[in-house]
C-alpha positions in Angstrom: 40.0 -24.7 42.0 38.3 -24.3 39.4 41.0 -23.2 36.5 43.3 -26.1 37.5 44.1 -28.1 34.3 44.3 -31.6 35.1 46.7 -33.7 32.5 47.9 -37.0 34.0 50.0 -37.7 31.6 52.7 -40.0 33.9 50.0 -42.6 34.9 48.1 -42.3 31.4 51.6 -43.5 29.7 53.3 -45.5 31.8 53.2 -49.3 33.4 51.6 -48.7 36.7 51.5 -51.1 40.3 48.7 -53.7 39.5 47.9 -53.6 43.2 46.7 -51.2 45.4 48.0 -52.9 48.3 49.0 -50.0 50.7 51.7 -52.1 52.6 55.9 -52.3 52.1 56.5 -54.1 49.1 58.8 -54.7 46.1 57.3 -53.5 43.4 58.2 -55.0 39.9 57.4 -53.7 36.0 55.9 -50.5 37.3 56.7 -47.0 37.5 54.6 -46.0 40.1 51.5 -47.3 42.6 48.1 -45.5 43.0 47.8 -44.8 46.9 46.1 -41.6 48.5 47.2 -39.6 51.1 46.8 -40.1 54.7 44.0 -37.7 55.9 45.3 -35.4 58.5 42.9 -35.0 61.8 42.8 -31.0 62.1 45.3 -29.7 58.9 45.6 -25.7 58.9 47.2 -23.7 56.3 50.5 -21.5 57.8 51.8 -20.5 54.5 51.5 -20.4 51.3 53.1 -19.0 48.1 50.8 -16.8 45.7 53.8 -16.7 43.2 53.5 -20.1 42.8 49.7 -20.6 42.9 49.5 -18.3 40.5 52.2 -20.5 38.3 49.9 -23.6 38.2 46.4 -22.1 38.0 45.4 -21.1 41.6 44.2 -17.4 42.7 45.2 -15.5 45.6 41.4 -16.1 46.7 41.6 -20.0 46.5 44.3 -20.1 48.5 42.0 -19.4 51.8 39.7 -21.6 50.5 38.8 -25.2 52.3 39.2 -26.7 48.7 42.6 -25.6 49.2 43.2 -26.9 52.5 41.8 -30.1 52.0 43.9 -30.7 48.8 46.8 -29.5 49.7 46.8 -31.3 53.3 46.1 -34.3 51.9 42.0 -34.4 53.4 40.6 -34.8 50.0 41.0 -35.9 46.5 41.0 -34.0 43.1 37.9 -35.2 41.0 39.6 -36.8 37.9 42.7 -37.5 39.7 44.4 -40.8 41.3 47.6 -39.7 43.3 50.5 -41.7 43.0 53.9 -42.6 44.5 56.5 -43.4 42.1 59.0 -46.5 42.3 62.5 -45.7 41.6 66.2 -46.9 42.9 69.2 -45.7 43.8 72.9 -45.4 45.3 73.3 -44.3 48.7 76.2 -42.7 50.2 77.9 -44.6 47.5 76.0 -47.8 47.6 73.6 -49.4 46.0 70.1 -49.4 48.0 67.6 -51.5 45.6 64.2 -50.6 45.5 63.5 -47.2 46.8 60.7 -45.0 45.8 58.4 -42.5 47.3 58.8 -43.0 51.0 56.9 -39.6 52.1 55.8 -38.2 48.8 52.9 -38.7 47.2 52.2 -37.0 43.8 48.8 -35.7 43.6 48.3 -35.0 39.9 50.0 -33.1 36.9 48.4 -29.7 35.6 48.6 -27.7 32.6 48.7 -23.7 32.8 50.2 -21.2 30.2 51.5 -24.1 27.8 53.5 -25.2 31.1 53.2 -28.6 33.1 53.3 -29.0 36.7 53.3 -31.7 39.2 52.0 -31.2 42.6 53.2 -33.6 44.8 52.4 -33.7 48.7 55.3 -34.4 51.2 55.1 -36.2 54.7 51.4 -37.4 53.2 51.1 -40.5 54.7 52.7 -44.2 54.2 53.3 -45.6 50.2 54.4 -48.9 49.4 57.9 -47.3 49.2 58.0 -46.7 52.9 60.7 -49.3 54.3 60.3 -48.8 57.6 59.2 -45.6 58.2 55.5 -44.0 58.4 55.5 -41.3 55.2 54.9 -38.6 57.3 56.8 -35.4 58.2 57.2 -33.0 61.1 57.1 -29.3 61.2 60.9 -28.8 61.7 61.6 -30.6 58.5 58.5 -29.4 56.4 59.7 -25.7 57.6 63.1 -25.8 56.4 62.0 -27.7 53.1 59.1 -25.0 52.3 61.5 -22.2 53.1 64.4 -23.3 51.4 63.2 -23.9 48.0 61.9 -20.7 47.7 65.0 -19.2 48.8 66.9 -21.0 46.3 64.4 -20.0 43.4 65.1 -16.3 44.2 68.9 -17.0 44.2 68.9 -17.8 40.9 69.7 -21.6 41.6 67.0 -24.2 39.9 65.2 -25.8 41.7 61.5 -27.2 43.3 59.4 -24.6 44.0 57.4 -24.7 47.4 53.3 -24.1 47.2 51.8 -24.4 50.7 53.0 -25.5 54.2 50.4 -27.2 56.7 49.8 -28.6 60.0 48.4 -32.0 59.7 46.7 -31.9 63.4 49.0 -35.0 64.2 51.8 -36.0 66.7 54.9 -37.6 64.7 57.1 -39.7 66.7 60.8 -39.2 65.1 64.6 -39.5 66.6 66.3 -36.1 65.3 69.3 -37.7 65.5 69.3 -41.3 65.2 70.3 -41.6 69.0 68.0 -43.6 70.8 65.7 -40.9 71.9 62.7 -40.3 69.8 60.2 -37.8 70.9 56.6 -37.0 69.5 56.7 -33.6 67.0 53.9 -32.2 65.3 52.7 -33.3 61.9 53.3 -31.0 58.5 52.8 -31.5 54.7 54.4 -29.3 52.3 53.0 -29.2 48.5 56.0 -28.9 46.4 55.9 -28.2 42.6 58.3 -29.3 39.7 57.7 -30.5 36.2 58.1 -33.5 37.1 60.0 -35.9 39.8 61.9 -38.2 37.6 65.1 -39.2 39.2 68.2 -40.7 38.0 66.8 -43.7 40.5 63.6 -44.0 38.3 66.3 -45.4 35.2 68.7 -47.1 37.3 65.8 -49.8 38.6 64.8 -50.6 35.5 68.1 -51.2 34.4 69.0 -53.6 37.8 65.8 -55.3 37.1 66.5 -55.9 33.4 62.9 -54.2 32.5 64.6 -53.0 29.0 61.0 -52.9 27.5 60.0 -50.5 30.6 63.2 -48.8 30.3 63.2 -47.8 26.4 59.6 -46.7 27.1 60.4 -44.2 30.2 63.2 -42.7 28.1 61.5 -41.8 25.0 58.4 -40.9 27.2 61.0 -38.5 29.1 61.9 -36.8 25.9 59.3 -36.4 24.8 57.3 -34.8 27.5 60.6 -32.7 29.0 63.0 -32.4 25.8 60.8 -32.2 23.0 63.8 -30.3 21.3 65.8 -33.3 21.0 65.0 -35.2 17.4 66.7 -37.9 15.5 67.4 -41.4 15.8 66.8 -43.1 19.0 70.1 -44.0 19.6 71.0 -40.4 18.9 67.8 -39.3 21.4 69.5 -41.0 24.1 72.4 -39.6 23.6 71.4 -36.3 23.1 69.2 -36.8 26.3 72.1 -37.5 28.3 74.2 -34.8 27.3 71.3 -32.6 28.3 70.8 -33.7 31.6 74.7 -33.5 32.3 74.8 -30.1 31.2 71.7 -29.4 33.5 73.5 -30.7 36.7 76.4 -28.9 35.5 74.7 -25.6 35.8 72.9 -26.3 39.3 76.2 -27.4 41.2 77.8 -24.7 39.6 74.9 -21.9 41.2 75.1 -24.3 44.7 79.1 -23.5 45.0 78.4 -19.9 43.9 76.1 -19.6 46.8 77.7 -22.0 48.8 75.0 -24.3 49.5 75.6 -27.8 50.3 72.7 -30.4 49.6 73.8 -33.1 52.1 72.7 -36.1 50.4 73.5 -36.4 46.9 72.5 -39.9 46.5 71.0 -40.5 42.9 67.3 -40.7 44.0 67.8 -37.4 44.9 69.1 -36.4 41.7 66.7 -34.8 39.3 66.6 -35.2 35.5 65.7 -31.2 35.1 68.8 -30.4 36.6 66.9 -29.0 39.6 67.6 -29.1 43.4 64.8 -32.0 45.1 64.8 -33.1 48.5 65.8 -30.6 51.1 67.3 -32.5 53.9 70.2 -32.3 55.7 71.1 -29.0 53.5 73.0 -26.0 54.6 75.0 -22.6 53.6 78.6 -22.5 54.0 79.0 -20.0 57.2 82.5 -19.9 57.8 84.4 -20.8 53.9 85.1 -24.6 54.6 85.3 -26.8 51.3 85.0 -29.9 53.7 82.0 -29.3 55.6 78.8 -30.9 55.3 76.1 -30.4 57.7 74.6 -33.8 57.7 75.6 -36.2 60.6 75.0 -39.0 58.9 78.3 -38.1 56.5 80.3 -36.5 59.2 83.1 -39.5 59.0 83.7 -40.3 55.3 82.2 -36.6 54.3 81.3 -37.8 50.9 79.1 -35.3 50.1 81.2 -32.2 51.7 80.7 -28.8 49.8 84.1 -29.3 47.6 83.4 -32.5 46.2 79.6 -32.0 44.9 81.1 -31.2 41.4 82.4 -34.8 41.3 79.7 -36.6 43.6 77.4 -34.9 40.7 79.6 -37.0 37.9 79.7 -39.7 39.9 76.3 -40.0 39.7 75.9 -39.1 36.6 78.0 -42.6 35.6 74.9 -44.4 37.3 72.5 -42.8 35.2 74.7 -43.9 32.1 75.3 -47.2 33.3 71.5 -47.3 33.5 70.4 -45.6 30.1 73.4 -48.0 28.4 71.6 -50.8 27.6 69.6 -48.4 24.8 72.8 -47.4 23.2 75.3 -50.2 23.5 78.1 -48.4 23.1 80.4 -47.0 26.1 82.3 -44.4 24.4 79.8 -41.7 23.5 78.5 -42.1 27.0 82.4 -41.9 28.5 83.3 -39.1 26.6 80.2 -36.7 27.8 81.2 -37.7 31.5 85.1 -36.9 30.9 84.1 -33.8 29.6 81.5 -33.3 32.4 84.7 -31.8 35.1 86.6 -29.9 32.3 83.4 -28.1 31.2 82.2 -27.5 35.2 86.1 -26.2 35.6 86.0 -23.5 33.1 82.5 -22.6 34.2 83.9 -22.6 37.9 86.4 -20.3 36.6 84.6 -17.5 35.1 81.7 -17.8 38.0 84.4 -17.2 40.7 86.2 -14.6 39.6 82.5 -12.4 38.4 82.1 -13.1 42.5 85.2 -11.0 42.9 84.4 -8.6 40.5 86.6 -9.7 37.5 84.9 -9.4 34.4 87.7 -9.4 32.0 90.7 -12.7 31.7 94.4 -12.9 32.2 96.8 -15.1 32.9 96.8 -15.2 36.3 93.5 -15.2 37.4 93.6 -19.0 37.8 96.5 -17.7 40.8 94.2 -15.0 42.0 91.2 -17.5 42.8 93.3 -20.4 44.0 95.3 -18.0 46.5 92.1 -16.8 47.8 90.6 -20.7 48.0 93.6 -20.9 50.6 93.3 -17.9 52.7 90.0 -17.9 53.5 89.8 -21.1 55.3 92.8 -19.6 57.5 90.6 -18.1 59.9 87.0 -18.7 59.9 85.6 -16.0 57.5 81.9 -15.9 56.8 81.5 -16.8 52.8 78.7 -14.7 52.3 79.5 -11.4 54.1 83.0 -11.6 52.5 81.9 -11.8 49.2 79.2 -9.3 49.5 81.5 -6.8 51.3 84.3 -7.2 48.8 81.8 -5.3 46.3 82.2 -2.1 48.4 86.4 -1.7 47.9 87.2 0.8 45.7 90.1 0.6 43.1 92.1 3.1 45.1 92.2 1.6 48.2 95.0 0.7 50.0 95.8 -3.2 51.4 94.9 -1.8 54.9 91.6 -0.1 53.9 90.6 -3.3 52.0 90.9 -5.3 54.7 88.9 -3.3 56.9 85.9 -3.3 54.2 85.7 -7.1 54.7 86.9 -7.6 58.3 83.2 -7.9 59.6 83.5 -11.3 57.6 85.8 -12.8 60.7 84.6 -15.0 63.5 87.3 -14.3 65.3 89.1 -11.1 64.7 91.6 -11.5 66.8 93.2 -14.5 64.9 94.0 -11.9 61.5 97.5 -11.3 62.9 100.8 -12.8 62.2 101.3 -15.0 59.4 97.0 -14.9 58.6 97.6 -11.1 58.4 100.3 -11.5 55.8 98.4 -14.3 53.5 95.4 -11.7 53.3 98.2 -8.9 52.5 99.5 -10.5 50.3 96.2 -11.4 48.4 95.1 -7.9 48.6 98.4 -7.0 46.7 97.2 -8.7 43.9 93.8 -8.7 43.9 93.9 -4.7 44.2 96.7 -4.5 41.3 94.2 -7.0 39.3 91.4 -4.6 40.0 92.7 -1.7 38.1 93.2 -3.2 35.0 89.3 -3.8 35.3 87.8 -0.8 33.0 84.2 -0.9 35.0 83.7 1.7 37.7 83.6 1.0 41.3 80.3 1.6 41.0 79.1 -0.2 38.1 81.6 -3.6 39.5 80.4 -3.4 42.8 76.6 -3.2 41.1 77.3 -6.7 39.0 79.2 -8.3 41.9 75.5 -7.7 44.1 74.2 -9.6 41.4 76.3 -12.7 41.7 76.8 -12.6 45.7 73.6 -12.8 47.6 73.7 -10.5 50.8 70.8 -12.8 52.5 70.4 -16.4 52.7 68.7 -19.1 54.5 71.8 -20.0 57.2 70.7 -23.1 59.5 70.1 -21.1 62.5 67.4 -18.6 61.0 65.5 -21.9 60.0 65.6 -23.0 63.2 64.5 -19.6 64.8 61.6 -19.8 62.5 60.7 -23.3 63.7 61.3 -23.2 67.6 58.5 -19.9 66.7 56.3 -22.3 64.5 56.4 -24.9 67.3 54.6 -22.1 69.9 51.8 -21.3 67.1 53.9 -18.3 65.9 54.3 -18.0 62.3 55.5 -14.4 61.6 59.1 -15.6 61.2 58.1 -17.7 58.6 56.6 -15.3 56.7 59.4 -12.6 57.5 62.4 -15.2 56.0 59.9 -15.9 53.7 59.5 -12.2 52.3 63.4 -11.4 52.9 64.6 -14.4 51.0 62.3 -13.2 47.7 64.9 -10.6 47.0 68.2 -11.7 48.3 70.7 -9.3 46.0 68.8 -6.4 47.2 70.0 -4.4 50.1 66.4 -4.6 52.0 67.4 -2.1 55.6 64.6 -3.3 57.4 65.9 -6.5 57.2 69.9 -5.9 58.2 69.8 -7.9 61.2 69.9 -11.3 59.1 72.9 -9.8 57.1 74.9 -10.9 60.1 77.5 -14.0 61.3 76.3 -17.4 62.9 75.5 -16.5 65.9 77.5 -18.5 69.3 74.5 -20.1 70.4 73.9 -21.6 66.3 77.3 -23.2 66.3 76.7 -26.5 68.0 72.9 -26.1 68.3 71.5 -29.3 66.4 69.3 -27.6 63.3 71.9 -25.0 63.2 75.0 -26.7 62.9 74.1 -30.7 62.9 71.2 -32.2 60.7 70.3 -35.9 59.7 68.5 -36.9 56.9 65.0 -36.7 59.5 65.5 -33.1 59.7 
């Protein structure tokens, strides 16, 4: 990989752990620890993204090289680099968890290409000082999910990390998939993920919790210098502008999640990026039937803290923790509180515009709030597939009757026989108002449909689709990974050759592990 331009700013400018002992231990006064990946016994490349490779300076030919295989499986370390694991803390499910850090992620290096910087990180590359009671490894199951999802999200227009490669390690890894006392060996795997950086809210929380205020100041200024260079002015003004920018980027990310029906599943502060990008794809899922209370994470099944409808509020809560972390640099609460208080109001304003665009309503009237609120009340009355409903809504014509309109979206109903009586009446009432409102729009049916299809994807990575790819890959058939990777690069296009994937969740996937229920090891 001769064109990789190494530029290790993070390790060159920030305090390192003086100990290189790779044992689980507290690490203080440091932002990272040097640690090499665990060498895999027999690595094998399953899939790689040519687009991501090109973005970081790797050619198509190099993807097929032994050097690529060895580097991104962790077997060999790139010249002039020293891999490292980052030290951070965080709140998990609302509770302070103390030191966390990269427990199964190892950053290989930073590279510069076409005036942009990228961090290359291996997930599942082995034990680090932050692995706690775990082994630092990952299994094929979780790695396929992460690899495919990041690229699917990027194509959807959702801010996200990227996936460069997916490899088998050749080693067996012991996992208890549902934490119920039934561990089993699975195939080990490694994903190389790519981001501007992997700096998290918890990176700053750790420093403040330990009263390492000198390091906190240095780290915030480092982050502004390299990732928010447009921020200028006096130090306090810079810190506030940094926080405002992170809040804005986070709001934008959450708005996209709600637009496509994505549920992260584990929105802990250590899983929140300062870049406002989606990171750490674990027990995620897309809404199948529209249900604001749904979460795919079995760990959260009782309290549903991270349910779909609560994601904006959790993002605000997490920003509160980041505000607390940088407060010692500002020593003034009100400007931070003002930013936090405006987060939900700004989100709600953006959400209204976004939701109306999903409905094909691109002008504003006083009754629009009622249309949106009424639809959000009708959708859960009987299981209605979110993706199919909004996609098929674009087929409605201004001249349609209520009955014809319902006919056009009927494929989104999981239990069609339930669409009768009061439920049918509720749908009819909504469509009366919707069709009347639709006829106030100046766009033609064709132009409106085109605009709606640009915000309502036809294809998303439903959990059952990922599980089918995992099951096939476990039998050494990687064709489905490639098919889904190709399909999901154009999620808004019709792609008639892939029409079979424009379908509701099959009955067999309703309660299957990996399709409806996932743990943090997933």
